[in-house]
C-alpha positions in Angstrom: 0.0 -0.4 -0.4 2.6 2.3 0.7 4.7 1.8 -2.2 1.2 2.6 -4.6 0.9 5.8 -6.3 -1.4 8.2 -7.7 -1.1 10.7 -10.5 -3.1 13.4 -9.8 -3.9 16.3 -12.5 -6.2 19.3 -12.4 -7.3 21.1 -16.1 -8.1 24.4 -15.2 -8.7 27.5 -17.9 -5.3 29.2 -16.7 -3.2 26.3 -16.0 -2.9 22.6 -16.0 -1.2 21.3 -12.4 -0.3 17.6 -11.7 1.4 15.6 -9.2 2.1 12.3 -7.1 0.0 11.2 -4.4 0.7 8.7 -1.9 -2.2 6.7 -0.8 -3.0 8.7 2.3 -3.9 11.7 -0.4 -0.3 13.5 0.4 1.0 15.1 -2.2 4.6 14.1 -3.0 5.5 17.9 -3.2 8.8 17.0 -5.7 6.4 15.7 -8.3 4.5 19.1 -8.5 4.3 20.7 -12.0 2.2 23.9 -12.5 2.2 25.1 -16.7 0.4 28.2 -17.4 -1.8 29.0 -20.1 -4.1 31.8 -21.1 -7.8 31.8 -22.7 -8.5 33.5 -25.9 -10.2 36.3 -25.0 -12.1 38.1 -28.5 -13.6 41.4 -28.1 -16.9 40.3 -29.0 -16.7 38.5 -25.3 -15.2 34.7 -27.0 -13.1 32.4 -24.4 -11.3 29.9 -26.1 -8.6 27.7 -26.3 -7.0 25.8 -29.1 -7.7 22.3 -28.6 -4.4 20.7 -30.0 -2.6 23.4 -27.9 -4.7 22.3 -25.0 -4.2 18.7 -25.4 -0.2 19.8 -25.8 -0.6 20.9 -22.5 -2.0 18.2 -20.4 0.5 15.8 -22.2 3.1 17.9 -21.3 2.0 17.8 -17.8 2.6 14.2 -17.5 5.9 14.3 -19.2 7.1 16.4 -16.2 5.5 14.3 -13.4 7.3 11.7 -15.0 10.7 13.1 -15.0 10.3 14.7 -12.1 9.1 11.6 -10.0 12.4 9.4 -11.7 13.9 8.7 -8.1 10.6 8.0 -6.4 9.8 4.2 -5.8 6.6 2.6 -6.2 3.9 2.1 -8.6 1.6 4.4 -10.0 -1.3 2.4 -10.3 -3.7 4.8 -10.9 -4.6 8.4 -12.0 -7.4 10.8 -11.5 -8.4 14.1 -12.7 -10.3 17.3 -12.3 -11.5 19.3 -14.9 -13.2 22.5 -15.7 -17.0 22.7 -16.2 -19.2 23.5 -18.7 -16.4 23.9 -21.6 -17.6 22.2 -25.1 -15.8 21.3 -28.4 -17.0 19.0 -31.1 -15.1 16.5 -33.1 -15.7 14.5 -36.2 -16.1 11.4 -37.0 -12.6 10.3 -36.4 -12.2 12.0 -33.0 -9.9 14.9 -34.4 -11.9 18.3 -33.3 -14.0 20.5 -35.6 -14.1 23.9 -33.7 -11.9 25.4 -30.6 -12.7 24.5 -27.2 -15.4 26.9 -25.6 -15.1 27.8 -21.9 -17.6 28.5 -19.4 -16.6 32.5 -19.8 -18.1 32.2 -23.6 -20.7 35.1 -23.8 -21.1 35.0 -27.5 -24.3 32.3 -27.4 -25.6 35.1 -25.2 -28.7 36.2 -27.9 -29.7 32.7 -27.9 -30.7 32.6 -24.2 -33.7 34.8 -25.1 -34.6 32.1 -27.8 -34.5 29.5 -24.9 -36.7 31.0 -22.4 -39.2 32.0 -24.9 -39.3 28.7 -26.3 -38.9 26.4 -23.3 -40.1 26.5 -19.5 -36.8 27.0 -17.8 -38.6 26.9 -14.8 -38.6 23.7 -15.5 -35.8 22.5 -17.1 -33.9 23.9 -14.5 -35.0 21.4 -12.1 -34.5 18.6 -14.2 -31.1 19.7 -15.4 -30.2 21.9 -12.1 -28.9 24.3 -14.9 -30.8 27.8 -15.9 -30.4 29.1 -19.4 -26.9 30.9 -19.7 -24.4 31.3 -22.3 -22.1 29.2 -20.2 -24.1 26.1 -20.7 -24.6 23.8 -23.6 -27.9 24.9 -25.1 -27.3 28.1 -25.7 -23.4 27.3 -26.8 -24.8 24.4 -29.6 -27.9 26.9 -30.7 -24.6 29.4 -31.1 -22.6 27.4 -33.1 -25.4 26.0 -35.8 -26.0 29.7 -36.5 -22.5 31.0 -36.3 -20.6 28.0 -37.7 -22.9 26.2 -39.4 -20.3 24.0 -41.9 -18.0 23.0 -38.3 -21.5 22.0 -37.0 -22.6 20.0 -40.0 -19.0 18.2 -39.9 -19.7 17.8 -35.8 -20.5 13.9 -35.1 -20.0 14.6 -31.0 -20.1 17.1 -28.5 -18.4 16.4 -25.5 -16.4 18.5 -22.6 -12.7 19.0 -23.3 -11.9 16.2 -20.2 -13.4 13.8 -22.9 -10.9 14.8 -25.5 -8.4 14.2 -23.4 -9.7 10.6 -22.7 -9.8 10.1 -26.4 -6.9 11.0 -27.3 -5.0 9.6 -24.1 -7.2 6.1 -23.9 -9.3 6.2 -27.4 -12.5 6.1 -25.2 -15.4 8.6 -26.2 -16.8 7.9 -22.5 -17.4 10.8 -19.9 -18.1 11.1 -16.5 -21.7 11.5 -14.6 -19.9 14.6 -12.9 -18.5 16.1 -16.2 -22.2 15.4 -18.0 -24.1 16.6 -15.1 -22.9 20.3 -15.7 -23.2 20.6 -19.7 -27.1 22.0 -18.7 -28.6 19.1 -21.0 -28.4 15.9 -18.3 -31.0 15.0 -16.2 -29.9 15.0 -12.7 -33.0 12.7 -11.4 -32.1 10.3 -13.9 -28.1 10.4 -14.4 -29.1 10.5 -18.0 -29.1 12.9 -21.2 -32.1 14.9 -21.1 -34.4 13.7 -24.1 -36.5 16.9 -24.2 -33.2 19.1 -24.2 -31.8 16.5 -27.1 -34.8 16.8 -29.1 -35.5 20.7 -28.9 -31.7 21.1 -30.0 -32.2 18.5 -32.5 -29.5 15.8 -31.3 -29.6 12.1 -30.5 -27.6 10.2 -27.8 -25.0 9.2 -30.2 -24.2 13.0 -30.8 -23.0 13.4 -27.2 -20.7 11.4 -24.8 -21.3 8.4 -23.7 -21.9 8.4 -20.0 -19.8 5.8 -18.5 -22.2 2.6 -16.6 -20.6 2.9 -13.4 -18.3 5.4 -11.4 -15.8 3.3 -10.9 -15.1 2.8 -14.9 -11.2 2.8 -15.7 -9.4 2.7 -18.8 -5.8 2.2 -20.0 -3.6 4.5 -22.1 -3.3 3.7 -26.1 -0.4 2.3 -27.2 1.6 4.7 -28.4 0.8 6.9 -24.4 2.0 3.7 -23.2 5.4 3.5 -25.1 5.3 7.2 -23.9 5.2 6.7 -20.7 6.0 3.1 -19.6 6.2 3.5 -16.2 2.1 4.2 -16.8 1.2 1.2 -19.0 -0.6 -0.9 -16.3 -2.1 2.5 -14.7 -6.1 2.6 -14.3 -6.9 5.7 -15.4 -10.7 7.5 -14.3 -12.6 9.8 -16.4 -12.2 13.0 -14.9 -14.7 15.1 -12.5 -15.7 18.8 -12.1 -12.8 21.0 -10.6 -16.0 22.0 -8.4 -16.7 18.8 -7.1 -12.9 17.9 -6.5 -12.6 21.1 -4.8 -15.0 20.4 -2.6 -13.8 16.4 -1.8 -10.5 17.9 -1.5 -10.8 20.8 0.9 -13.0 18.6 2.9 -16.6 19.5 2.5 -18.2 16.8 2.2 -21.1 16.5 4.2 -24.5 19.2 3.9 -23.5 21.2 6.9 -20.2 22.1 5.0 -19.6 24.6 2.8 -16.6 25.5 0.0 -16.2 28.9 -0.6 -13.5 29.4 -3.3 -12.3 32.2 -4.9 -10.0 32.3 -7.6 -10.3 34.3 -11.0 -13.8 33.8 -10.5 -15.9 32.8 -7.3 -18.2 30.0 -6.1 -19.8 28.2 -2.9 -20.7 24.8 -3.5 -22.7 22.2 -0.8 -21.7 18.5 -1.4 -24.3 15.6 0.2 -25.4 12.1 -0.4 -28.7 11.7 -1.2 -31.6 12.4 -3.7 -32.1 16.1 -5.8 -34.3 18.3 -3.9 -37.8 18.3 -5.0 -37.4 22.1 -6.2 -34.2 23.3 -6.6 -33.9 26.7 -5.2 -33.7 29.5 -8.5 -30.3 31.1 -8.7 -28.6 27.8 -7.9 -26.9 25.0 -10.0 -27.3 21.6 -9.1 -24.8 19.3 -10.5 -23.3 15.6 -9.6 -20.1 14.4 -8.1 -21.2 10.8 -8.8 -24.4 9.0 -8.6 -24.5 9.0 -5.0 -23.6 12.4 -4.2 -25.0 16.0 -5.5 -23.2 19.2 -5.2 -25.0 22.4 -5.1 -24.0 25.9 -5.1 -23.5 29.0 -7.2 -21.1 30.5 -8.8 -19.6 34.1 -9.6 -18.4 35.3 -12.9 -16.2 38.2 -10.6 -13.8 37.3 -8.1 -9.7 37.9 -7.9 -10.2 38.7 -11.6 -12.4 42.0 -10.0 -9.8 42.6 -7.4 -7.2 42.9 -10.2 -8.9 44.8 -12.4 -9.4 47.4 -9.7 -6.3 47.4 -8.4 -4.8 48.0 -11.7 -7.2 50.4 -13.2 -7.5 52.7 -10.1 -3.5 52.7 -10.4 -3.0 52.3 -6.8 -0.1 53.6 -4.9 1.8 51.2 -2.9 2.1 47.5 -2.8 -0.8 44.7 -2.5 0.1 44.5 1.3 0.3 48.2 2.3 -3.2 48.6 0.3 -5.0 45.4 2.2 -3.5 47.3 5.4 -5.3 50.7 4.1 -8.9 48.6 3.7 -8.3 46.9 7.1 -8.0 50.0 8.8 -11.5 51.5 7.5 -15.0 50.7 9.0 -17.2 48.4 7.0 -19.3 50.3 4.5 -17.6 53.8 5.7 -17.4 55.0 1.9 -21.4 54.3 1.4 -20.9 53.1 -2.2 -22.9 50.4 -3.5 -20.6 48.4 -6.1 -22.3 45.9 -8.6 -19.6 43.5 -9.4 -20.8 42.0 -12.9 -17.6 43.1 -15.1 -17.7 40.0 -16.4 -21.4 39.4 -16.4 -23.7 37.7 -14.0 -24.0 33.9 -13.2 -25.6 33.2 -9.9 -28.2 34.2 -8.7 -29.7 36.2 -11.4 -28.4 35.1 -14.0 -28.6 37.7 -16.0 -26.7 38.0 -19.7 -26.8 41.5 -20.4 -25.6 42.6 -16.5 -23.0 45.6 -15.9 -20.9 46.4 -13.2 -22.0 49.9 -11.6 -20.5 52.2 -9.1 -23.4 54.1 -7.2 -23.0 56.7 -4.5 -19.3 58.5 -5.8 -18.8 62.2 -3.9 -16.1 64.6 -4.2 -14.6 62.7 -1.2 -14.9 59.1 -2.7 -11.1 57.9 -3.0 -9.8 54.8 -4.8 -9.2 52.8 -1.5 -13.1 53.1 -1.2 -13.9 51.9 -4.8 -11.5 49.0 -4.1 -13.5 48.4 -0.3 -17.0 48.6 -1.7 -15.8 46.2 -4.8 -14.9 43.5 -2.2 -17.9 43.7 -0.1 -20.5 43.8 -3.5 -18.5 40.2 -3.9 -19.3 39.0 -0.4 -22.8 40.3 -0.7 -23.4 37.9 -4.0 -22.0 35.4 -1.6 -24.9 36.5 0.8 -27.4 35.3 -1.8 -25.9 32.3 -2.5 -25.4 31.4 1.1 -29.1 32.0 1.6 -30.2 30.0 -0.6 -28.1 27.1 0.0 -29.7 26.9 3.7 -32.9 26.2 2.0 -31.6 22.8 1.0 -28.7 22.5 3.6 -28.3 24.2 7.4 -24.5 24.9 6.9 -22.8 24.9 10.3 -19.1 25.7 8.7 -17.7 27.5 6.0 -14.1 26.1 4.0 -12.1 28.8 2.0 -10.0 28.2 -0.7 -8.3 29.7 -3.9 -5.4 32.4 -4.6 -7.5 35.2 -4.3 -8.8 34.8 -0.8 -4.9 33.5 0.3 -3.5 36.4 -0.4 -5.9 38.6 0.8 -7.1 38.0 4.7 -9.1 41.5 4.7 -11.1 39.7 1.8 -11.4 36.6 3.8 -12.8 38.5 7.1 -15.1 40.8 5.0 -16.7 37.8 3.8 -17.2 35.8 7.4 -18.3 39.1 8.5 -21.1 39.4 6.4 -22.2 36.0 5.8 -22.1 36.2 9.8 -20.1 32.4 10.3 -16.6 31.5 10.8 -14.7 30.7 8.0 -11.5 28.3 8.1 -8.5 29.0 5.4 -6.6 25.1 5.0 -2.8 25.4 4.2 -3.8 23.3 1.6 -3.0 25.0 -1.8 -4.1 22.2 -4.2 -7.7 21.0 -2.9 -8.6 19.9 -6.6 -6.6 17.9 -7.1 -5.8 16.3 -3.9 -9.6 16.0 -4.3 -10.0 13.9 -7.4 -7.3 11.5 -5.5 -9.5 11.2 -2.5 -12.4 10.5 -4.8 -10.2 8.0 -6.3 -9.7 6.1 -2.9 -13.2 6.5 -2.0 -14.6 4.1 -4.9 -11.5 1.7 -4.6 -12.9 1.8 -0.4 -9.3 2.6 0.7 -9.3 4.4 3.7 -6.7 7.0 3.8 -5.5 8.5 6.7 -5.3 12.3 6.0 -5.0 14.8 8.7 -7.0 17.7 9.2 -5.3 20.6 7.7 -3.3 23.4 9.3 -4.6 27.1 8.3 -6.2 30.2 9.7 -9.9 30.9 11.5 -11.6 33.8 10.6 -14.3 34.7 13.5 -17.0 37.3 12.4 -17.9 40.1 14.1 -21.3 41.0 15.1 -21.2 44.9 15.0 -19.3 44.6 11.6 -22.2 41.7 10.8 -24.9 44.5 11.8 -23.3 47.0 9.1 -23.1 45.0 6.4 -26.7 43.5 6.8 -27.6 47.4 6.2 -25.5 47.7 3.4 -26.7 44.4 1.7 -30.0 45.7 1.9 -29.1 48.7 0.0 -27.0 47.0 -2.1 -30.2 44.7 -3.2 -32.4 47.3 -3.7 -29.6 48.4 -6.5 -29.3 45.2 -8.3 -33.2 45.0 -8.4 -33.6 48.2 -9.8 -30.7 47.7 -12.5 -31.4 44.1 -12.9 -35.7 44.7 -13.3 -34.5 47.4 -16.1 -32.2 45.3 -18.2 
């Protein structure tokens, strides 16, 4: 058991990370690699990746781990992965891509959301699929591609997630996991299968999508070419990827209904994992996907997170270091600026899913300074999390919040603001690779291997009651302006 190793990789939109883990889900630090990349963002709202380059980045990450682990004894018995949800790529009959890979931030399909809402019952679809109509999900993307790229659309034999394209190249299989399929927007969460009504509406058949693995513990082997490239992995069993959000929860220890994971990287999300049935009514504004056939994950996602903080720092041309900016915000009283900030620079997902939402700053006056604006921006993201938090509590009674993500690690002040707004203590573990670790925890659970993983060290942020009272008042002002502006959009 001690000689068994697990290869884990986390395929994100901004990087591919990989490392070896031991049988206790502990990373072997000297094997860790991170290869950064950038989405191609177009002026009209595109967010895409060249599929050939993206596959090459995954292959290089595996090359790098194998190279770094040459002196480490043990058999790599299993490989597991997490991958960003909502991606879409077309392939032809030979398995070659017919389109680029379109990520969750793709906004060009937004003009078809109105068509979906005008033709289908969004409430009923949301309650079946766990997804509202939005450009990040497949229905709008597919309508857009059919209209915008008709020749590519005709050449496409199957529509798959990027992780499925990786599986096709490495293992020769088109099979996807329940977890990846569940976040497409055309998957019935109760039946654990593709949604027939949406397939009919989109003029697709099951053969036009990836087959879903019959069991959650299905594994595959490398093709002959890749087995020759990586002899050490020739006998390794490879699991289909699970969604990065699901893996992040598992890696952070948030795998019960009374614990919520709150993550802020470039974007943000708040999620709860629990075992059981899909709620009779999925709360409006939340999504519902799957970890596997046994466990659900419910939450909300924000398009504006660490990317908003960086945008504010860059465009307001703040003087001083990041630490000095943090210290100045920390010295100021909550909501002392009197501003209302609507954090929709990158559009809105949870909770309103307004495709045309735009950011706004209200209440500016001559005494307003740049730190006021940054502070208001950070507080506004906390208010959006509070909306998600309230709706999650309709499904689960959350007692504990585990924080993660680079933006929160770099900003203790922001973490404290969120704790004060939510009125819950928050724990920020020292574990930095929650998603890849979560994929390992998932794999060990499938093989019924207990892993004696210690509770990670970290920092606890205790909420302040008086600051919470102030934030409750300012959150009411935020909600008023949010309702006013979104109802007019």
